N, C-alpha and C positions, 0 to 999 in steps of 0.2 A: 806654674807655681807648686814650691813644695810646702808640705804642712808642717805644724809644729810638731815635735816627737811625741809617739803616742804614748798612753801609762806603760810603766812594765808589771812585771807580774810577781814579783816579790823576788828573784832572785839576782846574782851579781856574778864578776867572773871568776870570782872564788867558790860560789856554787854554781854552777850551767847545768843545767836538765836538759838532756838532748831529744827527750820525746816532743814533738810539735803540737800536742792538746792544748797544753797551758799557755804556747804562744797564741794560738789559732784562738780561742776564748777569750786573751787578753785585749787581741785586736777585735773580736766580735765586740766586746763590751766596748770597745771604744767606739767603733763605727755606731754603734747603737746607740749612743749617748749624744751625736750628731760635733763629734769633735771634725769629721772630715764630712766635708758637704758632697753630695752628686756631682762627679764630674772633676774631681780635686784627685791628684797623683800620690800616693802614699809615698811617704821618705823609702830612700834604695834600700833594698838588701842588707848591703852592707852597713848602713846605719839601722836598720831596725834588729839586725845581728848582735852591733854594739850595744844598742839601748837595754836588748833583754838579758846580754848575757849569753847567747847561744852561737852555736853554728850557724853561719849562711845557709848552709845545705836545709837546715832546722827550720827556720824561717819562709825558704821557698816551698818546704812543704807542703808548711800552716796557709800560706798565701793561696795553694795552687787548691787547697782543700776550702778555703773560702770563694776561691772563681769557681768551683762545683754548686756549693751555696748559693750562689746568685748575689753575693755579695760585693766581687772585685769582678774585673777584667785585666787581661793579661795583655799589654801591646810591646811587640816587637820596638826594641831601642828605649824604652821608653819610661816603661815599669809595670806596676799596676794601679789600676783607676776604681776609685768608686763609683757603683751605680747604680742608678733610681731605683726603686722598688716597682715593681715590676706588676699594672695596676689590673694586667688581667686575672690575678692571681691573691688568694689571701693573703696578707702580710703576715710573716712569720716575724718578723722584726720589733722586740719590745716595744710599745706607745710610750711616750714620754707626758706622765701627768703633772700640771702645774698644781703644787702643793698650797698656792696663794696666788692672789690676782691681785695687782696695783690698782688703786683706786685713787686717781688723781682728781683736785678740784677741779672742775671744767672752769676755763676762762670765762665763756660766756661774753655776750655780748652779740653784735652783728658783724655779719660779715663780708666781702666782697665773694661773687662765683671767680671761680679760675677764669685767669687770663689768657690761655694760652690762644696765639695766635691773635694778638690785640695788634689792631696798625695803628690807632691813633689811641694812645694811652692821657685821655681827659682824667681821671679818675684820680689823679695823686698830685698835687702841686709842690713838686719836687723840682730843682731848679735843672737844668741842661747841661750836663758835662762835657759837651763840644763846645764849650764855651770857655772852659778851664786853660790858664797857660801853662800846656804842658810841659814846654822846656823849664821853666820857672819851677814848676814841683819837682822833676825828676832831678833839679839842682840843688833843693831843699834837702831833697831823701838825700843822693849823694853827698852832701853837707853833714847832714845827719849821722851816716855812717863813716863817713870818713875821719871826723872829726875824735872821735876815742871810740869804744866802744857801751860806754853806758848806757845810751837807747837800746841797748841789747840787754841789761840787764833790770833786775829784778826792781818794777819801781813802786812808790808810794801807793797808796788806797788816793791819796788825794792828786797826784798826776805828775806830769812835767812841771818842774820849778820854773823851767823858763817860760813855757806857754803857757802857765798861772800866772806869773808877771805881764806877761805879752797882752793877755787876756785883759785881765786888770786896768792896764794902762787903754787898751782899746775900748772898751765899757765907759772908761771916762770921757773919752774924746767924744765917741761916736754915739752914744746913751746916757749920757750925764750922770752915769751911775756910779758911787763911789762905792766901793768894798773893798775889806779889808783882805777876803780870802776867796779864793774859787775852785769849787771841788768838780776837777774835770771828769765828766761820765760819759760811757757809751752813747751818744747820744742823748735828746730829750727824754728820750721813751726812760732810760736806766733811770735819768734823774727822780722823775716822776714816780716811778716803781719804788725806791728808796724811800722818798717821803711817806710815800703809802705803809711799806714796812715799819719805819718809823715813828709815826707819829699816830696810827691807827690799828685799832684791835677789832676782832669782832665783835660786831655787834654796832658798829660807831656810824656814824650817819657824814655823807661830802653833798654838798650843795654845788650842784653843774649847771653847766649852760644847755640848756634845750631848747633849739639842736646841739649838737657839743661833738667833742671829740672822742669814741668810742674807746680808742685803745688808754686813753687816760680813764675810761670807767671799767676796764677789764682789767689794770693795775690795783685800784680800789675793791673791785670785788676777791680778787683772788688774795689781798688783804682783809677779808672777811667783813669789808665793812656796803654798808648799804646806798646807792646812788640815790640822790633826792635832785628833781630835775628841778629848773628856777628858768621860767621864759623868757626869749631872746628879740628885740624887735628891732629898728632903724636906728635905734642911738645902743643897741648891743644890750646886755645884761639888766634886766630889770629890777633894780635896787628894791624899788617896792612891792616885787613880790617875795622877793628874798626877806626883805626885815622880819616879816609876819613868820616865816618859817625861822630864824634865828631864836626869836623870841618863844616859839610853839614847841621847837627840838633841840636836843642837844647834838649841833651841829659842829663837828670836830674841824672838819676843812672847808674850805672855799676854795673850788679850781676854776679858774678862768682865764679865759686867752683874751686880751680887751685890746690890743693894740690891731688885729687883724683878726676877728672872733671865727673862729672856726665850726659849721662851714659859710657861714655866711659873710664873711669879709666885713663886716660893718665893724666899727671904731666904737672904742664904750666912750661915751659923750665926758668933756670932764666937769660939768655937774653930776655926774652919776660915780665918776672915779670916786671924787671927795665923798660923797656919800656912802660907797663901798666901802670906802678906807676908815671912815668916821665911825660905821654901825658896827663893822666888824670889829674896830677894836675894842671898842667901847662892851662887847660883847665876852673880849678875849678869846677871837675865834682866828686862827691863823687861815691866811690866802697864800693858795700856790699859782703865782703868774706865770702863764708858758706865754715869752715873747720870743715864737719860733723864727717869726720873718719881719723882723724889726725895720731893716736896711729897706725891703722893696715896698716902698713908701711913693705914691707919685702924684698925688693931689695936695699941697701943700707940704707941711712938716708933721712927722711922727709925734702923734702926745708920746710925752715924758712915761718912762714903766714908771708903774704903782711904787715898786721898789724905790724908784728914786724920789717919792715925795718925804720930805721932813717928819710925815705922818704915819711912816710903816717902818715899824719896828718888826711887825708881827707877819711881813712881807716874806715869803720864800720865794729867789727869782731863778725861775728855769730857763734856758736858753740854748742853742744848735747851732754847730757849724756845719751840719748836714741838711739843711735848709739855704743855706750861704755859700756853702761848697760844691758838694756832692751827696749823695744820698747813702753813697758808701763810704763816705769820710765819715766814723762814728764817733764823734768827738760832742759834747755835750757841756754843759756847766751847769752848778747849781751856786747861787748867791745868797746867805742871810746872814744871822746873827752866828756868832762862833761856838756855840753849845751846842746849836742845834746843828752843824754843819760837822762836829766834830763826832754828835752819833752816827750821823749818815755817813760819816767815812768810816765808822765800825761797822755799819751794816757794808761798805761794799768788802773790808774784810773778811767777813762771811762769808762773800758771794763771790764777785769775779776779781777781787783781792786789786788789780789796777787795768787801765784799759792799754791799748796799743801803745809801745814806748817808742817803735821807732816812729808812727804818725804822730807821736805828739810831739816828738824832738823836731821833725821834720815843718809840722806846722810852727813849732815855736819860730824856728829859722827865716819862716816865710812870714808868718805874721809881724814880728820884729825888720823886717827888713822892708815893711810896709806894702809886699808882692798882697797880702790877701786884701787890702784896703782898695787896692787899685784896681786887681777881680772884681771885688764889690762893685765900682764906681762902673766901670765897663761892662758887668752885667747885667746893671739896673737900666743903663742905655739900651740893651737890648730888650728886656723886659716890657721898657717904657711902650715899646716900640709893639710887641706883640700883643701888649693889655690892647692899644688903641685899636688893633688890628682885630682882636677878637669882640670887642666891642663893636665893632662895626659890621660884624661878619651876625653876630645877635640882634642887631637893630633892623638888616634884611631879614634876616629871618621870622621877626615879630609882623611885618608886614604879611608873612604868608598864615601862619598860625596863630592861636592865641600863645602870646609870649611875654612876662612881665620881667623886665631886666632891672638888675639892682648894679648903678656903677661905683667901682670897688673905688676907695684910696688909695688898696694898696695889697700887696700878698697877690698871688702866682694864678689866683681862680677868680673865677665870676657866679656869682650867684644868680639862678633864675628861677622864674615858678612859670608851669604849665598846668594853669588853672581849668585850661578842658582837657586834661587825659590825666591817665596813671601815669606816673613817674614811675614806679617800678617797672612795669610792663614796658613803660618805654624804652628805658634803659635795658633791659632783658631783648628788648626787638634788636637796639643799637648791636649789644655786643654781638649776636649772629654776626653783626655786617660787621665787624671789627672794633666800635666805640666802645670805648668803656668810660663809663661815668660815674659821677657818684650820684646817686637817687638820695634825696633827702631822708625816706623815712630809716636808710640804713644809719643815720647817726641823728636819731631820733627817739627818746625815750616815751615822750608823754606829747608832746606837739604837733599836732596833724600839719603834715608838710607836701606840698605839691613844687617843693624847689629840688634844684638840682643843682650840681657842685661841678661844673666845666673847668676845667683847668689848666692853661694854655701856656706854661712856662720852659717845657722842653717838647715844644712840637712846634714848625713852622706855622706861619699867619697861613699859610696857603693849605697846611693840614689841617688846620683848625678849623678854618672856613669848609671843607671837604666835611667832615666830620659834621658839622651843624646840617649841613646841607643832607646827611645821612638821617639826622635826627629831627628835620623835618620833613622827609620824607616819608619817615616811620610814622608822624604821627598824624600827618594826613594820611595814612591808610587805617588808623585809627579809629 
């Protein structure tokens, strides 16, 4: 591949200099600055002669001199290629020195190890793309592009108006949530980040579930806020532990995942929901509700969203289509009061500006035609079967090793405890054999955890059972 033109030497066709020395020096400086990397070809001698305003023969003399110095190599019928420095000789090339160093604030928080070579991905409760009705999606994309070119135009920070209308209607039908506006985002993570940037200042405190969702903690910390843990038990967030915290500290925001708590999958009980809403409203503390997989509820009916309550003017509601369609479909949504949504839209204006217009237009067609809801119903039946198979595999495992199983009401993962085993070491051993899991300590701030999150959504029942067998085998070796 030819490189970009190299810097000139301060001459023109009207002021041509025929000596090769200045040309060689200009090329030498360009090579030393890194304009061309080792292995790249220089532009042709004709191009260089035109660029520098000299005769082609003058350029060839300069290039031959640079070959003799070890900068270049002449190749027949190809041109001149940049050579790497000879490691056996002291470098004669000028060393570039950075005059400053970028110092970014670290995001912090726990992280999963590298997942190369993973055969059983049980670490993330994401949907299975193989369940998608691809012909329907292809038709939706084709419709969006065939209708007109508006899908390729510069979108507003609010997102595609047709998709916003379709999602408002869907939220009303499926989740009992009546909202005036929906701010479309690039997944729920951007929604959380927007709220953090708009509401938080350095030194603020955010109350979060412990164990909880580390990517949200990272967004709050990136805004300069302190993350304050509130314990979780079998009924969800312990509001009795939150109440004295609200009285004692200046809590600026409460972040919760009430429907299927991350990572334990427990559902926040109805009495605690009422207590949480009443206490935070009395203290003037907003709630960010992350309802990331509302529809995947398999026992009874899901609890209504906090934002659907008549006592919830202070609740910001975040949700995502990524957990209902596919991880690569980065479309989320934020609902709340008009004033705060306007502020959040302004935040988008100075960052990503807008989402993927083509994807949003295609989803608007798919959701509006009912295809999205048909897919969710079909996928839910498959996930219900996988859930039963996962619980059966873990029940069998509990007969071989000490294992405490919590049967979830919904979600695409199971939370289990290994009371006799260090789960971090067990997870490390399992990963070496191709099984990726989320050990509880990676999702905990202060809460001691021997729990482990095992996702079953995107693996077959047979593969899940094989992964559990590997976990059991490694546990028995410890």
